C-alpha positions as CSV (number, residue, x, y, z in Angstrom):
1,M,3.5,4.5,17.0
2,T,1.1,5.4,14.2
3,T,-2.7,5.1,14.4
4,I,-5.2,5.6,11.7
5,D,-8.9,6.1,12.7
6,L,-11.8,6.0,10.3
7,D,-14.9,7.5,11.9
8,H,-18.2,6.7,10.1
9,V,-16.5,7.3,6.7
10,T,-18.7,7.5,3.7
11,K,-17.6,8.3,0.2
12,T,-20.3,9.1,-2.4
13,M,-19.5,9.1,-6.2
14,K,-22.2,9.8,-8.8
15,G,-24.8,9.4,-6.2
16,I,-23.6,5.9,-5.0
17,N,-21.9,5.2,-1.7
18,V,-18.7,3.5,-2.7
19,I,-17.7,3.5,0.9
20,N,-20.6,3.3,3.4
21,N,-20.3,4.4,7.0
22,I,-17.1,2.5,7.9
23,S,-15.4,2.9,11.3
24,L,-12.0,1.2,11.7
25,T,-8.7,1.7,13.5
26,F,-5.3,0.6,12.1
27,H,-2.2,0.3,14.3
28,S,1.6,0.4,13.5
29,G,3.4,-2.9,13.8
30,K,0.4,-4.8,12.4
31,V,-0.6,-6.0,8.9
32,T,-4.3,-5.3,8.1
33,G,-5.9,-7.1,5.2
34,L,-8.8,-6.0,3.0
35,R,-10.8,-8.6,1.3
36,G,-13.6,-8.4,-1.2
37,V,-14.5,-8.8,-4.9
38,N,-13.5,-6.2,-7.5
39,G,-15.6,-3.1,-6.8
40,S,-16.2,-3.9,-3.1
41,G,-14.4,-0.8,-2.0
42,K,-10.9,-2.0,-1.1
43,T,-9.0,0.4,-3.4
44,M,-11.3,3.3,-2.6
45,M,-10.6,2.8,1.1
46,M,-6.9,2.8,0.5
47,R,-7.2,6.0,-1.6
48,L,-9.1,7.7,1.2
49,I,-6.5,6.7,3.8
50,A,-3.7,7.9,1.5
51,G,-5.4,11.3,1.2
52,L,-5.9,11.0,-2.6
53,I,-9.6,11.6,-2.1
54,F,-11.6,12.8,1.0
55,P,-14.7,11.5,2.7
56,S,-18.1,12.8,1.8
57,K,-19.1,12.2,5.4
58,G,-17.2,11.2,8.5
59,S,-13.5,11.7,9.1
60,I,-10.1,10.1,8.9
61,H,-7.4,10.9,11.6
62,I,-3.8,10.0,11.5
63,D,-2.2,10.2,14.9
64,G,-5.0,12.6,15.9
65,K,-4.6,14.9,12.9
66,K,-7.6,15.1,10.5
67,L,-7.0,14.4,6.8
68,G,-8.3,17.3,4.7
69,K,-8.0,19.7,7.6
70,D,-4.8,19.3,9.7
71,L,-3.2,17.2,6.9
72,T,-3.6,17.3,3.2
73,F,-1.6,14.1,2.9
74,P,-0.2,11.6,5.4
75,E,3.2,12.7,6.6
76,S,5.0,9.4,6.1
77,I,3.4,7.0,3.6
78,G,4.4,4.7,0.8
79,M,1.8,3.1,-1.5
80,L,1.3,0.7,-4.4
81,L,-2.0,1.4,-6.0
82,E,-3.2,0.5,-9.5
83,N,-1.1,1.8,-12.4
84,P,2.0,3.1,-10.6
85,A,3.1,6.4,-12.2
86,F,6.6,5.8,-13.5
87,L,8.3,7.5,-16.5
88,D,8.7,5.2,-19.5
89,S,12.0,6.8,-20.7
90,Y,13.7,6.5,-17.3
91,S,15.3,3.4,-15.9
92,G,14.0,1.8,-12.7
93,F,16.9,3.4,-10.8
94,Q,16.2,6.8,-12.3
95,N,12.5,6.6,-11.5
96,L,13.3,5.8,-7.8
97,K,16.0,8.5,-7.6
98,M,13.5,11.1,-8.9
99,L,10.9,9.9,-6.3
100,A,13.5,10.0,-3.5
101,S,14.5,13.6,-4.5
102,I,11.2,14.9,-3.3
103,R,12.1,14.4,0.3
104,N,15.8,14.0,-0.2
105,E,16.1,11.6,2.8
106,I,17.9,8.6,1.2
107,D,21.0,8.3,-1.0
108,T,21.8,6.2,-4.1
109,V,23.2,3.4,-2.0
110,Q,19.9,3.0,-0.2
111,I,18.0,3.1,-3.5
112,R,20.1,0.3,-4.9
113,A,19.5,-1.7,-1.7
114,V,15.7,-1.3,-2.2
115,L,15.9,-2.4,-5.8
116,N,17.9,-5.5,-4.7
117,Q,15.3,-6.1,-2.0
118,V,12.5,-6.4,-4.5
119,G,14.6,-8.6,-6.8
120,L,15.7,-6.1,-9.5
121,D,19.4,-6.6,-10.1
122,E,21.7,-3.9,-11.5
123,A,21.0,-4.8,-15.1
124,S,17.3,-4.6,-14.5
125,S,17.5,-1.3,-12.6
126,K,19.4,0.2,-15.6
127,K,16.7,-0.9,-18.1
128,K,14.1,1.7,-19.2
129,Y,10.8,1.3,-17.6
130,K,9.0,0.9,-20.9
131,K,10.9,-2.3,-21.5
132,Y,9.9,-3.8,-18.1
133,S,7.7,-6.9,-18.0
134,L,4.6,-6.7,-15.9
135,G,6.3,-8.5,-13.1
136,M,9.2,-6.1,-13.1
137,K,6.9,-3.1,-13.1
138,Q,5.1,-4.6,-10.1
139,R,8.5,-5.1,-8.3
140,L,9.4,-1.5,-9.0
141,G,6.0,-0.3,-7.7
142,I,6.7,-2.2,-4.4
143,A,10.2,-0.7,-4.2
144,G,8.6,2.8,-4.5
145,A,6.2,2.0,-1.7
146,I,8.9,1.0,0.8
147,L,11.7,3.2,-0.5
148,E,11.8,5.7,2.4
149,R,10.8,3.3,5.2
150,P,7.5,5.1,5.7
151,D,5.3,4.8,8.8
152,I,2.4,3.7,6.6
153,V,2.7,1.2,3.8
154,I,-0.3,0.5,1.5
155,L,-0.1,-2.4,-0.9
156,D,-3.1,-2.9,-3.3
157,E,-2.8,-6.4,-4.9
158,P,1.0,-6.5,-4.6
159,T,1.3,-10.1,-5.9
160,N,-0.3,-9.3,-9.3
161,S,1.8,-10.4,-12.3
162,L,4.4,-12.0,-10.0
163,D,5.7,-15.6,-10.3
164,T,6.1,-17.9,-7.3
165,N,9.4,-16.4,-6.4
166,G,7.9,-12.9,-6.6
167,V,5.0,-13.9,-4.3
168,E,7.4,-15.2,-1.7
169,L,9.4,-12.0,-2.0
170,V,6.3,-10.0,-1.3
171,K,5.6,-12.1,1.8
172,K,9.1,-11.5,3.1
173,I,8.9,-7.7,2.5
174,V,5.5,-7.4,4.2
175,H,6.9,-9.3,7.2
176,Q,10.0,-7.0,7.3
177,E,7.8,-3.9,7.1
178,K,5.8,-5.2,10.0
179,Q,8.9,-6.1,12.0
180,R,10.3,-2.6,11.7
181,G,7.0,-1.2,13.1
182,A,5.2,0.0,9.9
183,L,1.5,0.2,9.7
184,V,0.7,-2.1,6.7
185,I,-2.6,-2.3,4.8
186,I,-2.8,-4.9,2.1
187,S,-5.4,-6.3,-0.3
188,C,-4.8,-9.5,-2.2
189,H,-7.1,-11.6,-4.4
190,D,-5.4,-14.8,-3.0
191,S,-7.2,-15.5,0.3
192,D,-4.5,-17.9,1.4
193,I,-1.8,-15.3,1.1
194,L,-3.9,-12.7,2.9
195,D,-4.7,-15.2,5.7
196,E,-0.9,-15.8,6.1
197,L,0.2,-12.2,6.1
198,A,-2.5,-10.3,7.9
199,D,-3.1,-9.9,11.6
200,E,-6.6,-8.9,11.0
201,I,-8.8,-9.0,7.8
202,H,-11.8,-6.8,7.1
203,Y,-14.4,-8.0,4.6
204,L,-16.0,-5.4,2.3
205,E,-19.0,-5.8,0.1
206,N,-20.5,-2.9,-2.0
207,G,-18.5,-0.4,0.1
208,T,-19.8,-1.8,3.4
209,L,-17.8,-3.5,6.1
210,I,-19.4,-6.9,6.5
211,S,-17.2,-8.6,9.0
212,S,-13.7,-8.9,10.4
213,S,-11.5,-11.8,11.4
214,K,-8.0,-12.7,12.5
215,G,-5.4,-14.1,10.0
216,S,-4.4,-17.7,10.3
217,E,-0.7,-17.5,10.9
218,K,1.1,-14.9,13.0
219,T,4.7,-14.5,14.0
């Protein structure tokens, strides 16, 4: 079981509180949604949880270990944030293989299975990343996030640039990640999709937690 605790977290940038005194707890086996307009603090909160930046005040603990002190980075995390960093001259498969080589926990068969899971067939996986459409890039980004079956999965606007089939695929993947026990945090501009996927939704405005609610459909 994985738990993330935000304790009175504030992040100040250029004298402005982009995250303002937020306390929240996230649990494994649940999908937590973040809702708010652009600039509300959703992506910043995800970056804080991922250990890409650290709080100016307050603390973040993952299973009791403090980020920035006991941990420099969550031990088991996959994420899709804005502008995934893939190499243009590498194919989709080669990019994921390079990513997987860091921890060396999965083989090429598993990499191909993940590519297939996100709807990138063998021909697509062999194409250089620079020739990918926006939708294909998004699918590869999702593949990178779930590649090693991490305990924590962070998906920032995963349905961006995807057609209807792609959106349904994202829904299926989020459900699968929840079912295997991952702690999933997701933001989505489409409120209906977020209502459908999330067990709980937190509303942010100007970096402040305004309210929380339950999602509309749960399985």
